[in-house]
C-alpha positions in Angstrom: 5.6 70.0 23.7 1.9 70.9 23.3 0.2 74.2 24.2 -3.2 74.5 25.9 -6.1 76.8 24.9 -9.1 77.5 27.0 -11.5 76.6 24.2 -11.5 75.2 20.7 -14.1 75.0 17.9 -14.3 72.3 15.2 -13.5 72.9 11.6 -17.1 72.3 10.5 -17.9 75.8 11.7 -15.9 77.0 8.6 -17.9 74.7 6.3 -20.4 77.5 5.9 -17.6 79.4 4.1 -17.6 76.7 1.4 -20.6 78.2 -0.2 -18.3 79.2 -3.1 -17.8 75.5 -3.8 -21.6 75.0 -3.8 -22.0 77.9 -6.3 -19.4 76.2 -8.6 -21.2 72.8 -8.3 -24.6 74.4 -8.9 -23.5 76.5 -11.8 -21.7 73.5 -13.4 -24.8 71.4 -13.2 -27.0 74.2 -14.6 -24.5 74.9 -17.4 -24.3 71.2 -18.2 -28.1 70.9 -18.3 -28.3 74.0 -20.4 -25.7 72.8 -22.8 -27.3 69.4 -23.2 -30.7 71.1 -23.8 -29.1 73.4 -26.4 -27.5 70.5 -28.1 -30.8 68.6 -28.3 -32.5 71.7 -29.6 -29.8 72.1 -32.3 -30.3 68.5 -33.3 -34.1 68.8 -33.4 -33.8 72.0 -35.4 -31.5 70.3 -37.8 -33.8 67.3 -38.2 -36.7 69.7 -38.8 -34.6 71.6 -41.4 -33.7 68.3 -43.1 -37.3 67.3 -43.4 -38.2 70.7 -44.8 -35.3 70.4 -47.2 -36.5 67.0 -48.2 -40.0 68.4 -49.0 -38.4 71.2 -51.1 -36.2 68.7 -53.0 -39.1 66.3 -53.4 -41.0 69.1 -55.1 -38.0 70.0 -57.3 -37.5 66.4 -58.4 -41.2 66.0 -59.1 -41.3 69.2 -61.1 -38.3 68.2 -63.2 -39.7 64.7 -63.7 -43.1 66.1 -64.8 -41.5 68.7 -67.1 -39.5 65.9 -68.8 -42.4 63.6 -69.2 -44.7 66.5 -70.5 -42.0 67.5 -73.0 -41.6 63.9 -74.4 -45.4 63.4 -74.4 -46.0 66.7 -76.2 -43.4 66.0 -78.9 -44.7 62.5 -79.4 -48.2 64.0 -80.0 -46.9 66.7 -82.3 -44.8 64.4 -84.4 -47.2 62.2 -86.2 -45.3 61.4 -89.3 -41.8 60.4 -90.4 -39.4 63.4 -90.0 -36.6 61.8 -92.0 -37.5 64.0 -95.0 -37.8 67.1 -92.9 -34.9 69.6 -93.3 -32.3 69.9 -90.6 -33.3 73.5 -90.0 -36.9 72.7 -89.5 -36.3 69.9 -87.0 -33.7 72.0 -85.2 -36.2 74.9 -85.0 -38.9 72.6 -83.6 -36.7 71.0 -80.9 -35.2 74.4 -80.0 -38.6 75.7 -78.9 -38.6 73.1 -76.1 -34.9 73.5 -75.1 -34.5 77.2 -75.3 -35.7 78.3 -71.8 -34.9 75.2 -69.9 -31.2 74.8 -69.3 -31.8 71.5 -67.5 -32.9 70.0 -70.8 -29.6 69.0 -72.4 -30.8 67.6 -75.8 -33.8 66.2 -77.8 -33.3 63.5 -80.3 -35.3 61.2 -82.6 -34.3 57.8 -84.1 -36.1 55.4 -86.4 -36.0 51.8 -87.5 -34.0 52.7 -90.6 -31.2 53.8 -88.2 -31.7 57.5 -88.9 -30.8 59.7 -86.0 -31.2 63.4 -85.3 -30.2 65.2 -82.1 -30.3 68.9 -81.1 -28.0 69.8 -78.2 -28.4 72.9 -76.1 -24.8 74.3 -75.9 -25.8 76.5 -72.9 -26.9 73.5 -70.8 -23.5 72.8 -69.2 -20.2 74.6 -68.8 -18.2 72.1 -70.8 -20.7 71.4 -73.5 -19.1 73.8 -76.0 -15.6 72.5 -75.5 -16.7 68.9 -75.8 -18.7 69.6 -78.9 -15.8 71.7 -80.4 -18.2 74.6 -80.8 -17.3 78.2 -81.2 -18.2 81.1 -78.9 -21.1 82.3 -81.0 -22.6 78.9 -81.5 -25.9 78.3 -79.7 -27.1 75.0 -81.0 -25.5 71.8 -82.3 -27.5 69.6 -84.5 -26.3 66.0 -85.2 -27.7 64.1 -88.1 -26.6 60.4 -88.6 -27.7 58.4 -91.7 -26.5 56.0 -94.4 -25.4 52.4 -94.4 -22.1 50.6 -93.8 -19.1 52.6 -94.9 -21.3 55.4 -96.2 -22.8 56.0 -92.7 -22.0 59.6 -91.8 -22.4 61.9 -88.9 -23.0 65.5 -89.8 -22.7 68.1 -87.1 -24.3 71.6 -87.8 -23.5 74.6 -85.5 -26.2 77.2 -85.4 -26.3 80.7 -83.9 -29.2 81.7 -81.7 -31.1 82.9 -84.8 -30.4 79.5 -86.5 -27.8 80.8 -88.9 -25.5 78.0 -89.8 -22.0 79.1 -88.6 -20.1 76.0 -89.6 -20.4 72.2 -90.0 -18.4 69.0 -90.0 -18.8 65.5 -91.4 -17.3 62.3 -90.1 -17.9 58.6 -90.2 -20.0 57.0 -87.5 -21.0 53.5 -86.4 -23.7 54.8 -84.0 -27.0 52.9 -84.5 -30.1 54.1 -82.4 -31.9 50.8 -82.6 -29.2 49.2 -80.4 -29.5 51.8 -77.6 -31.6 50.9 -74.5 -33.9 53.9 -74.8 -34.9 52.8 -78.4 -35.3 49.1 -77.7 -37.3 49.6 -74.4 -39.6 52.4 -75.6 -43.2 51.5 -76.3 -46.3 53.5 -77.4 -48.2 55.3 -74.7 -45.4 54.7 -72.1 -42.4 56.8 -71.3 -39.2 54.8 -70.6 -36.8 56.3 -68.1 -33.2 55.3 -67.7 -31.8 55.6 -64.1 -29.4 58.6 -63.5 -26.1 58.0 -65.1 -22.9 59.8 -66.1 -23.1 61.3 -69.5 -20.1 60.1 -71.5 -19.2 63.4 -73.1 -20.1 65.9 -70.4 -19.1 63.7 -67.4 -22.1 65.0 -65.5 -25.1 63.3 -64.0 -28.2 63.1 -66.1 -31.2 61.0 -67.1 -32.9 60.0 -70.3 -36.7 59.9 -71.1 -37.9 58.1 -74.3 -41.2 57.3 -75.9 -42.2 55.6 -79.2 -44.1 58.0 -81.4 -47.6 56.8 -82.1 -48.2 55.0 -85.4 -44.5 55.3 -86.4 -41.3 53.4 -85.9 -39.7 56.5 -84.5 -38.6 57.1 -80.8 -38.4 60.5 -79.4 -35.8 61.0 -76.6 -34.9 63.7 -74.1 -31.7 64.1 -72.0 -32.0 66.2 -68.9 -29.1 67.4 -66.6 -29.5 67.0 -62.9 -27.2 70.0 -62.2 -30.4 72.0 -61.7 -31.1 69.8 -58.7 -27.7 70.7 -57.3 -28.5 74.4 -57.8 -31.8 73.9 -56.1 -30.2 71.9 -53.3 -27.6 74.6 -52.7 -30.2 77.4 -52.7 -32.6 75.5 -50.4 -30.0 74.3 -48.0 -28.5 77.8 -47.7 -31.9 79.2 -46.9 -33.2 76.4 -44.7 -30.0 75.5 -42.8 -27.0 77.8 -42.7 -24.9 77.2 -45.8 -22.0 75.7 -43.9 -23.2 72.1 -44.4 -22.6 69.7 -47.2 -25.8 68.3 -48.7 -26.1 65.4 -51.1 -29.1 63.9 -53.0 -28.3 60.2 -53.7 -30.1 57.0 -54.6 -30.1 53.5 -53.2 -26.9 52.6 -55.0 -25.1 55.5 -53.4 -24.9 57.5 -56.7 -25.0 61.2 -56.1 -27.7 62.9 -58.0 -27.1 66.4 -56.7 -24.9 68.2 -54.3 -24.3 71.7 -52.9 -20.6 71.0 -52.6 -18.1 73.1 -54.5 -15.7 70.2 -55.0 -14.2 70.8 -58.4 -14.0 67.1 -59.2 -17.3 66.1 -57.9 -18.8 65.4 -61.3 -15.7 63.4 -62.4 -15.5 61.0 -59.4 -17.0 57.5 -59.6 -20.6 58.4 -58.5 -21.3 55.1 -56.8 -18.3 55.7 -54.5 -18.4 59.4 -53.8 -20.6 59.2 -50.8 -18.3 56.5 -49.3 -15.1 58.4 -50.2 -16.3 61.9 -49.3 -18.2 61.2 -46.1 -16.2 58.1 -45.1 -19.4 56.1 -44.4 -21.1 53.3 -46.2 -24.2 54.6 -48.1 -26.1 51.5 -46.9 -25.7 52.6 -43.3 -27.1 56.0 -44.2 -30.0 54.4 -46.1 -30.8 52.1 -43.1 -30.9 55.1 -40.8 -33.2 57.1 -43.2 -35.6 54.1 -43.5 -35.8 53.5 -39.7 -37.9 56.1 -37.9 -36.4 55.0 -34.6 -32.8 55.4 -35.7 -30.7 57.8 -33.6 -29.5 60.8 -35.4 -27.1 62.5 -36.1 -24.3 60.0 -36.9 -20.8 61.0 -36.0 -18.2 60.6 -38.8 -14.5 60.7 -38.5 -12.7 61.3 -41.8 -9.2 60.2 -42.6 -7.9 63.8 -42.1 -9.2 63.5 -38.5 -12.0 66.0 -39.1 -15.3 65.1 -37.4 -18.7 65.6 -38.8 -22.3 65.0 -37.9 -24.4 63.4 -40.6 -28.2 63.7 -40.9 -30.1 61.6 -43.5 -33.8 61.4 -44.6 -35.7 59.8 -47.5 -37.7 62.0 -50.0 -41.1 60.8 -51.2 -40.5 61.1 -55.0 -38.4 59.0 -57.2 -37.0 59.1 -60.7 -36.5 55.4 -60.8 -35.9 54.4 -57.3 -36.0 55.8 -53.7 -33.8 58.9 -53.1 -32.2 60.3 -50.0 -30.8 63.5 -48.7 -27.7 63.5 -46.5 -26.4 66.6 -44.8 -22.9 66.6 -43.2 -22.1 69.4 -40.8 -18.8 70.0 -38.9 -19.2 69.0 -35.3 -18.2 72.4 -34.0 -20.7 74.1 -36.3 -23.7 72.0 -35.2 -23.2 72.8 -31.5 -21.7 76.3 -32.1 -24.7 78.1 -30.6 -24.9 75.7 -27.7 -21.2 76.2 -27.0 -21.6 80.0 -27.2 -24.4 79.9 -24.6 -22.5 77.6 -22.3 -19.4 79.8 -22.6 -21.5 82.9 -21.8 -23.0 81.2 -18.8 -19.5 80.1 -17.7 -18.2 83.7 -18.0 -21.1 85.1 -16.0 -20.4 82.5 -13.2 -16.7 83.2 -13.4 -17.4 86.9 -13.0 -19.6 86.1 -9.9 -16.7 84.0 -8.6 -14.3 86.9 -9.0 -16.6 89.2 -7.1 -17.0 86.7 -4.3 -13.3 85.8 -4.2 -12.3 88.5 -1.6 -15.0 87.3 0.7 -14.0 83.7 0.3 -10.4 84.7 0.9 -11.3 86.5 4.1 -13.2 83.5 5.5 -10.5 81.0 4.4 -7.6 82.7 6.1 -8.0 80.9 9.5 -7.6 77.6 7.6 -5.0 78.6 5.0 -2.5 80.4 7.2 -1.8 77.6 9.7 -1.9 75.0 7.0 0.8 76.9 5.1 2.8 77.1 8.3 2.5 73.4 8.8 3.6 72.9 5.2 6.8 74.8 6.0 7.3 72.6 9.1 6.9 69.6 6.9 9.7 70.8 4.7 11.9 71.0 7.8 11.1 67.5 8.6 11.8 66.5 5.0 15.2 68.1 5.3 15.7 66.4 8.7 15.9 69.8 10.4 14.1 68.4 13.4 15.4 70.9 15.9 13.9 73.8 13.8 10.3 72.4 13.8 8.0 74.7 15.8 4.4 74.4 17.0 1.6 75.9 14.9 -1.1 77.4 17.0 -4.7 77.7 15.6 -8.3 78.3 16.9 -9.4 75.4 14.6 -9.5 72.3 16.7 -8.4 69.9 14.0 -5.5 72.0 12.9 -4.4 72.5 16.6 -4.5 68.7 17.0 -2.6 68.2 13.7 0.1 70.6 14.9 0.5 68.6 18.1 0.8 65.5 16.1 3.5 67.1 14.0 5.6 68.0 17.0 5.2 64.5 18.5 6.0 62.9 15.2 9.1 65.0 14.7 10.5 63.9 18.1 9.8 60.3 17.3 11.4 60.5 13.9 14.4 62.3 15.4 14.9 59.5 18.0 14.3 56.8 15.3 16.8 58.3 12.9 19.4 58.6 15.7 18.9 54.9 16.5 19.1 54.0 12.9 22.3 56.0 12.3 23.8 54.4 15.4 22.7 50.9 14.2 24.1 51.6 10.7 27.4 52.8 11.9 27.7 49.8 14.3 26.9 47.5 11.4 29.5 49.2 9.3 32.1 48.9 12.0 31.1 45.3 12.4 31.8 44.7 8.7 35.1 46.5 8.8 36.1 44.5 11.9 35.1 41.3 10.2 37.4 42.1 7.3 40.3 42.9 9.6 39.7 39.7 11.5 39.5 37.7 8.3 43.2 37.9 7.7 46.1 38.9 9.8 47.5 40.7 6.7 44.9 43.4 7.0 45.2 43.8 10.7 43.3 46.8 11.9 43.5 48.6 8.5 39.7 49.0 8.1 39.5 50.5 11.6 42.5 52.9 11.4 42.1 54.3 7.9 38.7 56.0 8.9 40.3 57.4 12.0 43.2 58.9 10.1 40.9 60.1 7.3 38.7 61.9 9.8 41.7 63.4 11.5 42.9 64.8 8.2 39.5 66.1 7.3 39.1 67.8 10.7 42.4 69.5 10.2 41.4 70.7 6.8 38.2 72.3 8.2 40.1 74.0 10.9 42.7 75.6 8.5 42.5 79.4 8.7 44.9 80.0 5.8 46.6 78.3 2.9 45.0 76.4 0.0 42.4 74.6 2.2 41.1 77.6 4.2 37.8 77.4 2.3 37.3 73.7 2.6 34.4 72.7 4.7 31.8 69.9 4.8 28.4 71.6 4.2 26.8 69.9 7.1 26.9 66.8 9.4 25.4 64.7 6.7 28.4 65.3 4.5 30.8 64.4 7.3 28.8 61.2 7.9 29.0 60.5 4.2 32.8 60.7 4.3 33.0 58.7 7.5 30.8 55.9 6.2 32.9 55.8 3.0 36.1 55.5 5.0 34.7 52.6 7.1 33.6 50.8 3.9 36.5 51.6 1.7 37.8 48.0 1.7 34.5 46.2 2.2 35.1 44.3 -1.1 38.0 42.4 0.6 35.3 40.3 2.3 35.0 38.5 -1.1 38.8 37.9 -1.5 40.2 34.3 -0.9 42.4 34.2 2.1 45.2 32.4 0.2 45.5 35.4 -2.0 45.4 38.0 0.8 47.8 35.9 2.8 50.1 34.9 0.0 53.5 35.4 1.7 55.5 33.3 -0.8 55.3 32.7 -4.5 54.3 29.0 -4.3 51.7 29.6 -1.7 48.1 28.5 -2.5 46.0 27.1 0.3 49.4 26.0 1.6 53.1 26.7 0.7 54.0 24.3 -2.1 57.7 24.7 -1.4 57.3 21.5 0.7 56.3 19.6 -2.5 59.4 20.9 -4.3 61.6 20.1 -1.3 60.3 16.5 -1.4 61.2 16.2 -5.0 64.7 17.4 -4.1 64.7 14.7 -1.5 63.8 12.2 -4.2 66.8 13.4 -6.3 69.0 13.3 -3.2 68.2 9.6 -2.7 68.5 9.0 -6.4 72.0 10.3 -6.2 72.7 8.0 -3.3 71.2 5.0 -5.2 73.3 5.8 -8.2 76.4 5.8 -6.0 75.6 2.4 -4.5 74.8 1.0 -7.9 78.1 2.3 -9.3 80.1 0.8 -6.5 78.4 -2.5 -5.8 76.8 -3.5 -9.1 78.8 -1.8 -11.8 82.1 -2.2 -9.7 83.2 1.4 -10.5 86.0 3.2 -8.6 84.5 3.9 -5.2 86.5 7.2 -4.9 85.1 8.5 -8.2 81.6 7.4 -7.4 81.8 9.0 -4.0 83.0 12.3 -5.4 80.1 12.3 -7.9 77.6 11.6 -5.2 78.9 14.4 -3.0 78.9 16.9 -5.9 75.3 16.0 -6.7 74.2 16.4 -3.2 76.1 19.7 -2.8 74.5 21.0 -6.0 71.0 19.9 -4.9 71.5 21.7 -1.6 72.5 24.9 -3.4 69.7 24.6 -5.9 67.1 24.1 -3.3 68.4 27.0 -1.3 68.2 29.2 -4.4 64.6 28.0 -5.1 63.6 28.6 -1.5 65.0 32.1 -1.5 63.3 32.8 -4.8 60.0 31.6 -3.3 60.2 34.3 -0.5 60.2 37.0 -3.2 61.9 39.6 -1.0 63.9 41.2 -3.7 63.8 41.9 -7.4 64.6 38.8 -9.5 66.9 39.3 -12.5 66.5 37.6 -15.9 69.6 35.5 -15.1 68.0 34.2 -11.9 64.7 33.5 -13.7 66.6 31.4 -16.3 68.3 29.5 -13.5 64.9 28.6 -12.0 63.9 27.2 -15.4 67.1 25.2 -15.7 66.8 23.7 -12.2 63.1 22.9 -12.8 64.0 21.0 -16.0 65.7 18.2 -14.0 63.8 14.9 -14.2 62.6 12.5 -11.5 60.6 9.3 -11.7 57.0 9.2 -10.5 55.9 5.6 -9.7 52.4 6.2 -8.2 49.3 7.1 -10.1 48.6 10.9 -9.9 44.9 10.4 -10.6 44.1 8.7 -7.3 42.6 10.4 -4.3 41.3 13.4 -6.2 38.4 15.6 -5.3 35.3 15.6 -7.6 36.3 19.1 -8.8 39.8 17.9 -9.7 38.5 14.9 -11.5 36.1 17.1 -13.6 39.0 19.4 -14.4 41.3 16.6 -15.5 38.5 15.1 -17.6 37.8 18.4 -19.3 41.5 19.0 -20.0 41.9 15.5 -21.4 38.9 16.1 -23.6 40.5 19.3 -24.9 43.8 17.4 -25.5 45.6 19.4 -22.9 46.6 16.3 -20.8 48.1 13.0 -21.7 46.0 9.9 -20.9 46.2 8.4 -17.5 49.6 6.9 -16.8 50.3 5.2 -13.4 54.0 6.2 -13.6 56.0 8.8 -15.6 59.2 10.8 -15.8 58.4 14.3 -14.6 60.4 17.5 -14.3 61.5 18.8 -10.9 59.3 21.9 -11.3 56.8 22.6 -14.1 53.9 24.6 -15.4 51.2 22.0 -16.0 47.7 22.4 -17.6 46.1 21.5 -14.3 47.8 24.5 -12.8 45.6 26.8 -15.0 42.3 27.6 -13.2 39.9 29.0 -15.8 37.3 31.6 -14.9 34.0 30.1 -14.0 32.1 33.1 -15.3 32.9 36.0 -17.6 33.7 39.3 -16.0 31.9 42.3 -17.6 31.9 45.8 -16.1 28.8 48.0 -16.4 29.8 50.9 -18.6 28.2 53.3 -16.1 30.8 52.3 -13.4 33.7 53.6 -15.6 36.0 50.7 -14.6 39.2 50.5 -16.7 41.0 47.4 -15.6 42.7 44.8 -17.8 41.2 41.3 -17.0 43.7 38.4 -17.2 42.7 35.4 -19.3 42.6 32.9 -16.4 41.3 33.0 -12.9 44.6 31.7 -11.5 47.8 30.4 -12.8 49.5 28.1 -10.2 52.3 27.0 -12.5 55.5 26.4 -10.4 57.9 28.0 -12.8 55.4 30.7 -13.6 55.1 31.7 -9.9 58.8 31.2 -9.0 59.9 33.6 -11.8 57.8 36.5 -10.6 60.2 39.4 -10.8 58.9 41.4 -7.8 56.9 40.3 -4.8 54.9 37.1 -4.5 51.9 37.9 -6.7 51.2 36.8 -10.3 49.3 39.0 -12.7 46.2 36.9 -11.9 46.8 37.3 -8.1 47.3 41.0 -8.4 44.0 41.4 -10.4 42.2 39.3 -7.8 43.5 41.6 -5.0 42.7 44.7 -7.1 39.3 43.2 -7.8 38.3 44.0 -4.3 37.7 47.5 -5.5 35.2 46.2 -8.1 33.5 44.2 -5.3 33.4 47.3 -3.2 31.8 49.3 -6.0 29.3 46.5 -6.8 28.3 46.0 -3.1 27.9 49.7 -2.3 26.1 50.5 -5.5 23.5 47.9 -4.7 22.8 49.5 -1.3 19.9 52.0 -1.2 21.8 54.9 0.3 19.7 58.0 1.1 20.4 61.1 -0.9 22.7 62.6 1.8 24.9 59.5 1.5 24.8 59.2 -2.3 28.6 59.7 -2.7 29.6 56.9 -0.3 30.3 54.4 -3.2 32.4 57.0 -5.0 34.5 58.0 -2.0 35.0 54.4 -1.0 36.2 53.3 -4.5 38.9 56.0 -5.2 41.7 55.3 -2.6 43.7 53.2 -5.1 43.5 55.9 -7.9 46.5 58.0 -8.7 47.0 61.7 -9.4 48.6 60.8 -12.8 45.6 58.7 -13.9 47.4 55.3 -13.6 45.5 53.9 -10.7 42.6 51.6 -10.5 39.8 50.8 -11.0 38.7 53.8 -13.1 42.1 55.4 -13.9 40.9 58.8 -12.6 43.3 61.8 -12.7 43.8 64.8 -10.5 41.0 66.8 -12.1 38.6 64.0 -11.3 39.6 63.4 -7.7 38.0 65.5 -5.0 39.6 66.5 -1.7 37.8 63.7 0.2 39.1 61.2 -2.4 42.7 62.5 -1.9 42.3 62.4 1.9 41.5 58.7 1.8 44.4 58.0 -0.6 46.8 59.6 1.9 45.2 57.8 4.9 45.3 54.4 3.2 49.0 54.6 2.2 50.2 56.0 5.6 48.3 53.4 7.6 49.6 50.6 5.4 53.2 51.7 5.7 53.1 52.2 9.5 50.9 49.2 10.5 52.6 47.1 13.1 50.2 44.2 13.0 51.1 42.8 9.6 52.8 39.3 9.9 54.4 39.5 6.5 56.4 42.8 7.0 58.0 44.9 9.6 56.4 48.2 10.5 58.2 51.2 9.1 59.1 54.2 11.3 57.2 57.3 10.5 60.3 59.0 9.0 60.6 56.1 6.5 56.9 56.1 5.7 56.9 59.8 5.1 59.9 59.6 2.8 58.2 56.8 0.8 55.1 58.8 0.5 57.0 61.9 -0.7 58.5 59.7 -3.4 55.0 58.5 -4.3 54.0 62.2 -4.6 56.9 62.8 -6.9 55.9 59.9 -9.0 52.4 61.2 -9.5 50.7 58.8 -7.1 49.6 61.0 -4.2 48.6 64.7 -4.0 51.8 66.6 -3.0 49.9 69.7 -1.7 47.7 67.6 0.5 50.7 65.5 1.7 52.5 68.7 2.8 49.4 69.8 4.6 49.4 66.4 6.3 52.9 67.2 7.5 52.5 70.9 8.4 49.2 70.3 10.3 50.9 67.7 12.5 48.2 65.1 11.7 50.8 62.4 11.0 52.3 62.9 14.5 48.9 63.0 16.2 47.9 59.7 14.5 51.3 58.1 15.4 51.0 59.0 19.0 47.5 57.5 19.2 48.0 54.3 17.2 51.7 53.5 16.9 54.2 52.2 19.5 56.9 54.6 20.6 59.6 52.6 18.8 58.1 53.7 15.5 57.8 57.4 16.4 61.2 58.7 15.4 62.1 62.3 14.8 61.1 63.7 11.4 62.5 66.8 9.7 59.7 67.8 7.4 61.5 70.8 5.9 63.0 69.0 2.9 59.5 67.8 1.9 58.1 71.4 1.9 60.6 72.8 -0.5 59.5 73.4 -4.0 
C-alpha cells in the first residue's frame, strides 16, 4: 500500500550537504602532497649533509695522511747515520718528540739490514695498549729493542715514565726479523710505502703503516697510525652536520671499515671485511655501485634480521689512503621522515578540528536522509525475521527514499506470498514422502500419517495446560510448531531405504518369499523316500509286509509331526525354549539325496558369490548330486556387507553393527527365540533411524527448522538410555522428543491396518504403555498427562473403529 504526496524532490538536492566529504578529500590530497614534499626535502637535506660530511672527512683523511708522510719524511732527513750504536734513551727521546702530541700516531720504529729493530710505542694512543703491552699505570712509553742472532736474538722492552725515567724492563727471546716485513722489503729511497688499512695484531684496531728507506743507509723508518681519530672525527662531524641519531661508516672498496661513529663495543674486534655486510645487512658492493653512479636513487631501504628498517645513504670521498673510500650513513626509517610525519600529523589534527566544528552542521543537513534510512533498516530486520505483518511504510520528502520504501512494502508482500507457497509446497512434499512410505508396505499402514496427527494433538494439549508440570510449556512461535510438525511427518522417512522383505518379514524363513515351501518340499522327498523304502522292503528284500507297513506309517506320522513343529516355529508367534531350538536342529540334521546340480540356473550375482566362497574355501567344489541335510546353515546363506558402515562421530550414534548384512541360514532363522527377526534383520530395521538422520542432516533446513533432524531421530530412544540410535537418557530428551515417543508407540499398538497383527483395544494399548513406562521406556509423567488430558480418547474417536474403543479406567495408572 503506497502513499501519495503532492510533490517530491530528488536526493541530489542534498548533495550540496556533502561538502564535508569534499573537505576530507581536499585535505587528504593536500596533506599527502605536503607529506611527499617534506619527505623529498628530508632526503635532499640528508644527501646535502652527506656530501658535506664527505668533504669534512676527506679533509680529515688528507690531513692525517699528510701528517704521517711529513713525519716519516722528516725523520728520514734527520736520521742520516746508523742509529744502532745510539742509546735506547736517545732514540726514545727522539721518537717521543713526534709521538707525544699526536695520539693517532701509535708508534715509530726503525730497522736495518743487520736485523736490528727499535720501536717506541705511545702507550696513550689506544685504550688497550697498556694492557696488551703489560705496562703499569705510570708508564708512558714502551721501547722495544730487538738484536742478536739465532738463539741469542733477544727482545728487550723498556718502560719509561713521561720524563723518560726507566720504570722497569723485561727481556725475552724473539724470532722477529724486520727485513722479512712488507714495509721493509717494499721501502725505497725518496718514496713512502703505505700499507692498506689493516687490523693491528696486538691492539685489534684499524691502522695503517707508512715506511721509507733512509737516504744513504740500509735502514727503514716506519710509522704506525691509528684510524680511531677518524672515528672521533666522523662522530663529531656527523653529530654536527646531521642529527647524531644516524650510524656513519667510513669504508674502502673491500668493505673494510676504516672509521665509524657507532658505539658498538665489539666493532673493532669484528672481521672488518664483513662488518658492513653483517651490521647493515647489505652487500658493500651494492653501496659502492650506488656511490659511483650519480643517477642512482637514494636512499636505499634496508631491512635487518631483527625486522628493523633503515634508510642508507652512501657517497664517495675524494681522498684515498691506498684506494677509494666511501661514507655510508644509516638512519632509522622513522627518524628520517620524523619531521615530515610531525607536519602531516599536525595538518591532520587541524583538519580533524575543522571537521569536529562542522560536524553539527553536517548532522543537521543529513537528518532528512539518515532518519528514514534508519527506519528502513529496522523494517529490513523485520523482513529478516519474517515478521512480514509488522512491516510499515517509511515516509520521506526525498524522492528516492520514498520510492525505496514503496519497494520495501511491495517486496514484503511478495516475499510473504512466496514463503506461504513454499511452506505449502514443502509440507505437501513431506506428506507425499510419508504417504509413499506408508504405501510401500502394508506393515506400516498409515503410521507416517497418524503419528504426526497424534503428536500435534498431544503438543496442543500441553500448550493449553493451565496447571500441573506442563503449565509453562509453550512453543515460542509458529516456526517452532512447524519445526515439530515437520519432524513428526519425517520421523520414519528412513524407512524408504528399507527392503520390503525385511519390513514385511512375517515368518522366520521369509526372504523375498517364504522358504517354508522349500522345507516342505524336502519333507515331501523324505515322505516319498519312506514309501520307496517300504516298497523295496516288501517286493525286493521280501521282508514281512506287516513290519514294513508299520515302519512306513511311523515315519510318515513322524514327518507330519516334525513339519507341523517346523511350520509353527516359522510363524514365531511365541517364545521358543532352548528345548524347542534343539529339536529344530535335530529335525534339520536328517539327510536327503539331491540328484540335480545346484549350480544351474543361477543369477550372475549368485554365481559370483559361489565363486568367491569357493575361492575362500568356504564351499565344496561343484557336485551334481549330494547328500544334504533337511535344513542347514550354508555359507551361501551369509550375505556379506557390500560396504563398511561408519558413523560420523558428530551424529553420536551408538549402535552395534552385526558382522554380516544378512544371515539367511535356515536353522539360524528357525531358532530365533522371539519374533521373526534375526539380529541382522533387527539392525536393518533399526538402521532406518540412521537413514533418517543421514537424509535429514543433508537437507539445508533454515534456522527455524534446524531441530527437525533431532526431533525426527529420537522416537526410538528410551528414558533409561537403552534405546537407539544414540542411547539418549531422560536428561537428554526434550518434551517434543518424548511426545513423539508416546505418539509412535500408541499408534503402533492401536493401528488396525497391519496385516501381521490384530489391532489392540485402547485399554490393552494403555496397559502395555504403562508397563513400558515402568520399564524405563517411556516418560511416565507425560504418559499420565496423555491420559488425564483425554488426548488418547480424542485420537481414538478420530482414527480408530468403535470396536477398539473400549472403556478405560485410568485411575490405576495415575497412582504413585
